N, C-alpha and C positions, 0 to 999 in steps of 0.2 A: 749889489751895493755893500761895500765894506767902510768900518769905521777905523779910522786912522786917526791916532793922536799926535799932537804936535810933539816934536822931540822935548821940549821944555816941560811937557805935562806927565810925560811917561814915566819919570823918576819918582815924582810925589806921590802918583797914583800906585805904582807897585810898593813904594816904601808904606804907605797907610793901608794897603791891602794886607801887607805881611805884619804889621802892628795890630790889627783887627782879627786876625785869624789865628794869633798866637795863644797858647793856653798858658796860664799863670804857672811861673816855676816855683812857686812857695808851696807847692804840695797841695793846694785847693784846686780840685778838678772842676769847679764851678758847681758843686753839688752833686756831683756824679760819682759817691764813693760805693761803698761795697752794697748799701741799701737802696741804690738808685733804681727805680722802676719797680720798686715791689710796692705792693698795696698794703694797706692795714686792714684789719678786720671791719672796722667802722665804714671804711670805703665799699668793701664788700656788701656790708649791711645796707647802704646806700642804694647800692646797684640792685640788689635784689628789690628793695621798697620801689625803685622806680619801675623795674619789671613788672612788679605785680600791679602798679597804678596804670602803667600801659595795656596790660591786659584787661582791667576792670573797664577802661575807657573802650578799648575795642567792642568788649561785649556790649556796652551800653550803645554804642553807636550802631552796632548791628540790630540791637531792639528797634532804636529810632528810625533806621533806615527801612526796616520792614513794614512800618507804619507809613512810609510815604507813598503816593499813588504813583503808578507806572506813568502818566503823564500828567502834566497840569492844563492841558487843552480842555476846550469845551467839550461837554458830553458828545459821543458818538451821534450821528443823525438819526439812526434807529431809535435809541433811548429817548432823545429830544423829540422827535416825532410822536412817539407813543405818549410822552408826557403833555405834549400839547393837545393831541385827540383826545386825551383822559379830561383835560381841562375844558376843551370845546365842548365835550359830551356834557359834563356839569353844569356848564352856561347854557346848552340847548334845552337839558332839561327843566332847568329854572327859567327861561324863556317861553318854554312850550306851554306851561302851566296857564300863565294869565292868560295866553292866545287861545287856549281851549276854553277856560271860562269865559271868556269875551264873545266866542263864537256860540257858546251854549245860550247864553243871554240872549243874541241875536235871533236864534232859533226860536226861542221860547217867546219872543215878541211879535 
């Protein structure tokens, strides 16, 4: 697919493109003199400060990421089973004591 302009539009488009792309002829190069593209010492200082800030942020983020667990999923089944058995053992011991006491009283009677 090609773009074709009608003959009445080609001349104004071409003329406006030529006008917009011209450099000013009065000696002003649009700010592009001999100092164009050179940075000042203040700019260099700002750049150095930004680099230091980035280095400190990376260091801080690394410390924080080391504290993050490998996974946010639930605990592995082995650890969960061990905790449940330990809790069940504590409950069983607590439940067994009154049962032993009641059976001892029955034997005494």
